[in-house]
C-alpha positions, 0 to 999 in steps of 0.5 A, spaced: 787 727 292 793 731 288 795 728 282 803 729 280 806 726 274 813 727 273 818 726 267 825 725 267 829 729 262 826 733 256 818 732 251 822 734 245 816 732 242 811 736 240 806 731 240 808 729 248 807 736 249 800 736 246 798 730 250 800 732 257 795 739 255 789 735 252 791 731 260 792 736 264 785 739 262 781 732 262 784 731 269 783 738 272 776 737 272 776 732 277 781 732 281 788 736 283 794 735 278 801 738 276 806 736 272 812 736 274 819 736 269 826 735 271 832 735 267 836 730 264 840 724 269 846 727 270 853 723 273 853 715 276 846 713 273 846 717 267 847 712 262 847 705 267 842 700 265 835 701 267 835 693 272 843 695 275 840 702 277 834 699 281 837 694 283 843 698 287 836 704 289 832 697 292 840 696 296 
């Protein structure tokens, strides 16, 4: 099994990065783990209401 954590946007807070590093260390002992950080959203859904985005994606 392989786990992937996908973060949208940057992790600007140092305590978030520290937590991710600790999570990576702990999980790495038991399974394959990867962390993927994507850039901030641009375009149509950048400043959209999350409920509306989910509704449009479901259609």
